[in-house]
C-alpha positions in Angstrom: -73.7 13.5 -20.7 -73.0 16.1 -18.3 -76.9 17.4 -18.1 -77.7 14.0 -17.6 -75.5 13.5 -14.6 -76.8 17.1 -13.2 -80.2 15.9 -13.3 -79.6 12.8 -11.5 -78.9 14.4 -8.2 -82.1 16.6 -8.3 -84.4 13.3 -9.3 -82.4 11.3 -6.5 -83.6 14.1 -4.0 -87.3 14.1 -5.3 -87.0 10.2 -5.1 -85.9 10.5 -1.4 -88.7 12.9 -0.5 -91.3 10.6 -2.2 -89.6 7.5 -0.1 -90.2 9.5 3.1 -93.8 10.4 2.5 -94.5 6.8 1.6 -92.6 5.5 4.9 -94.8 8.3 6.8 -98.0 7.2 5.3 -97.5 3.4 5.9 -96.0 4.2 9.5 -99.3 6.1 10.3 -101.7 3.7 8.6 -100.2 0.3 9.8 -98.1 0.6 12.8 -99.1 0.7 16.5 -96.2 2.6 18.2 -97.5 1.3 21.4 -97.4 -2.3 20.5 -94.1 -2.0 18.2 -91.9 0.9 19.8 -88.6 -0.3 18.3 -90.2 0.0 14.8 -91.8 3.2 15.4 -88.5 4.4 16.6 -86.4 2.9 13.6 -88.8 4.5 11.1 -88.6 7.8 13.0 -84.9 7.4 12.4 -85.1 6.9 8.7 -88.0 9.8 8.6 -85.3 12.2 10.3 -82.5 11.1 7.9 -84.4 11.0 4.8 -86.0 14.7 5.5 -82.8 16.1 6.7 -80.9 14.9 3.7 -83.4 16.2 1.4 -83.5 19.8 2.8 -79.8 20.0 3.3 -79.1 18.8 -0.1 -80.8 22.0 -1.5 -79.6 24.4 1.1 -75.8 23.2 0.3 -76.6 23.5 -3.5 -77.9 27.1 -3.0 -75.1 28.1 -0.6 -72.5 26.5 -3.0 -73.8 28.2 -6.0 -73.5 31.7 -4.1 -70.2 31.3 -2.7 -68.3 29.2 -5.1 -67.4 29.4 -8.5 -66.9 25.8 -9.8 -68.6 23.8 -12.7 -72.2 22.8 -11.8 -71.7 19.0 -11.8 -68.8 19.3 -9.1 -71.2 21.5 -7.1 -73.9 19.1 -7.2 -71.8 16.1 -6.4 -70.4 17.9 -3.3 -73.8 19.0 -2.2 -74.9 15.2 -2.2 -71.9 14.3 -0.2 -72.3 17.2 2.3 -76.2 16.3 2.8 -75.1 12.8 3.6 -72.8 13.8 6.1 -75.1 16.4 7.4 -77.8 13.6 7.7 -75.5 11.2 9.4 -74.3 14.0 11.9 -78.2 14.6 12.8 -78.9 10.9 13.3 -75.8 10.6 15.6 -77.0 13.5 17.5 -80.4 12.5 18.0 -79.3 8.9 19.0 -77.3 10.7 21.7 -80.3 12.6 22.8 -82.4 9.3 23.0 -79.6 7.3 24.9 -78.9 10.4 27.4 -75.4 10.5 26.1 -75.6 13.8 24.7 -73.6 16.5 26.1 -71.7 19.8 24.9 -68.6 17.9 24.7 -69.5 15.1 22.8 -71.5 17.6 20.7 -68.6 19.8 20.1 -66.4 16.8 19.5 -68.7 15.4 17.1 -69.2 18.8 15.2 -65.4 19.0 14.7 -65.1 15.5 13.5 -67.6 16.1 10.9 -66.1 19.3 9.8 -62.8 17.8 9.5 -64.7 15.0 7.3 -65.7 17.7 5.2 -62.6 19.5 4.8 -61.1 16.1 3.8 -63.5 15.4 1.1 -63.7 18.7 -0.3 -60.3 20.5 -0.1 -57.6 20.6 -2.8 -59.7 19.4 -5.8 -60.4 22.8 -7.0 -56.9 24.5 -6.4 -55.3 21.8 -8.4 -57.9 22.1 -11.5 -57.6 26.1 -11.5 -54.1 25.9 -11.7 -53.9 23.8 -14.8 
């Protein structure tokens, strides 16, 4: 059962990149961005989110395998959570840039907020398991 759970995260990541390629193909072949700019921008956000989440999943997975000593399933789950948070972080930053609301103060505030969310999600689980 554990091996199936471990493969699930990798397959879900592969499905995401296939979905990304499909959305890119549909967008370029059937949507005129000059007639439907709202749809084009919406699909652009989806592209960015899916691509960033796919890439960051594997980056977080490699990074955690190097720096953490934990079971593989826990590392996969945490990498999946971190990639979701990072994807949301990037989308919010892109939205702020498009709306001309981005500045260094908001960027630092958003960065600190996402780091705190990551700490709350990942902290404490491993020390309790290691003590037992």
